[in-house]
N, C-alpha and C positions, 0 to 999 in steps of 0.2 A: 557758750552760751550762762547764761544766770542759774545759781541756783535753784529759785525759781523754777526755769526751765528742765532742769535736771531731774527735782523732784515730782515733773508732770511728767515728764518720759518716765521714771522709775515705777509711780504708778499706774499707768496703762501699760506697761509691760507686766506689772504684777497678777499671776495669774495660783489664785487661792484652791486649795484642793477643795474647799464646799463654793463653788461656782454658782449654790443658789442662796448661801449661808450670810451672816454678820460679816464677812472679809470681803465678801462681794460686793455689800448694799457699804460698806466702810469705804471702800476705793472709791465706789460714785459720790458718797460726801465729803471725803478728803480733792478731790478732780472738782468739783464742782466749790470746792473752797478756795479753793487755788486759780480759778477762774476768774470767781469773782473779788479775788483780794490782794492783789498788785504785792501787797505788804505780808503778805499771808505764811512767808515763813519765818517772821519776825516777832519778838518780844511784844512790838510796841501795836500789835493788830489786836487791840479788842474784840475782835471774833474770833480771837484764838487762831491759833499758829502750828505748823508744822514743826515736829520737835523729832530727834534723832537718836536710837536708844541700841545697845547689842547687848545681849545675853552671851557672858563669857562664859567659855567651858572648856575644862581641861585638860590636859593631853591625849588623858586619857578615858577623855569622854564621857567620863562618868558623874561627874559633878559640874554646878555650877558657881560660880561664885557670884554672888550678892552684896547690894553697900545699904546699912540703915541708914538713911537717908534721913540729913541733921537736921533740914526746917518739916520735911514732911511725917518723920517718926515712923517710917516704913521700909521693910526690904524692900529691896527693887533691883532691877537689872543698872546696868549704867546707860546712862543717857540725859540729852537735858538740850537746850536751847540749842539752835543752829546760830552761826557767827558768820562775821564780814569774810571771813579767810576758808571760807569751808567752799568747797567748789562744784560738791558735792552732795547728796544723802550719806552715801557711803562714807566719805572722810569726817563727815561732820560726826557721825554712828562712829568710825576707829577713833577721830582726838576724845572723844568726850567718853570711853571705855578705858583709853590709854591714863587719862587724865584723871580716872575716879578708881580705876584699879591699879595704879601706879603699875603694872605689868606693862614693859617694853614688849616688841617685837607679836603682840596679837595683829592676827590675819583673820581677814572676812571671809565665812565658808561662801564657798558660790555657790549663784542660785538668785542671788541680791534678798529683798529684806523675807525673812518669816513669820512675818504679823503684824497688822495693823491695830493699836487700840485705842480709842477716845476717851479721853475721862477727863472730870473735871478738877482745877487746882484754884488755890486760893488770889483772889483778885491780888494784881491788874492784871492775872496771862488770864484768868478764867477759866480755858480750854484748851488740852496740847490733841493737836490729833499726832500724836507716837507712829511713827515708823521703825520697825525693831525688825535688828539684823540680828547674826550669829556671831560668837568671833572666837577663832582656838586661841589659847595661848599654847607658850610656847614650852618645852620642859626646861624644866627646873626654874619656872617662872616664881618669881616672890610678890606678892601683891602687896600694894602697902600704899594707908590710908590717907584720903585727902581730905580736904576742908570743910569738904561741903557730905563728908559722911563721919557719923558716930561708929561704925562696925564696921569691916568687909569679914563673911564667912565661905565658907565652903558648905552648900548643900547637895545632897544626891538630888534625882533627878525625881525620888518621890519622895521624897521631906517638900519638894520647894512649894506642893498646896496648903501645905499647913503652915504654911510663915507669911506674916504681916507684923504689924505693928509693931512697935519695941519688946514689948515685954510679955504680952499674950498673941503669938502669933496666929492668923487666920487665915494671909494669903496676898502674894503680893501680884501687880500688876502684871507679872513676868509669866504673861500667856504663851511670852516666847518659848520657854520652856516646855509646856504643854506641844507647842507649833514645832517644834525640834526634834522632840523625840514622835511626835506623828509622824514626821517627814524620812524620818530615818528608818521607825517602821514600816512606814511603805517602801522603802527602796527595801529592806531585808528581807519585806515579802515578795518577790519580784518584778514593781510597778514602776523600779529604773531599775538601769543596768549595774553591776560589782561597783562599777570606780564611783556610782555616786552614790553607794557606801560608803568607800572609802574617804570619800571627800565628807561624808558626814559624822 
């Protein structure tokens, strides 16, 4: 199975909570993009390409780790372009999160992606169709800044929406934190079994 095939299966299986909302529409856009572009997973695709990211969550599930991206000068979750060695979207997201956070032993939370986010990027990439996962850091994890980051910092969930740009935070493309919080809230309200609460 190719990475393109895996992404198609992942997106077909993605079941957003808002079936009538923007996430369902983005799923359709992503699937149409992959159907129309055999190279839709790769940076070389001028029409845009699928990327993979992961919101890194601390072991106590109270904070998330964001990177101040060196080129974009914005606070973001870890993520980026898929590479030839990535067998799956999950492995791409985990690789990116590990590389950019410096944390080994990250584990993706079960249940697949938590959110889709389409955003413009400076040329030559033009547009990212990001598939966002959530990853749990192991106990005692120590982050380490990569060449792609100016800084790494842990933020409480309530602080994420006010974070952005390098000096005057405005809000990252980290809707993944919001999606994770909503998923956890639904689980706690009895929409999911107690075992799901423990997994979140």
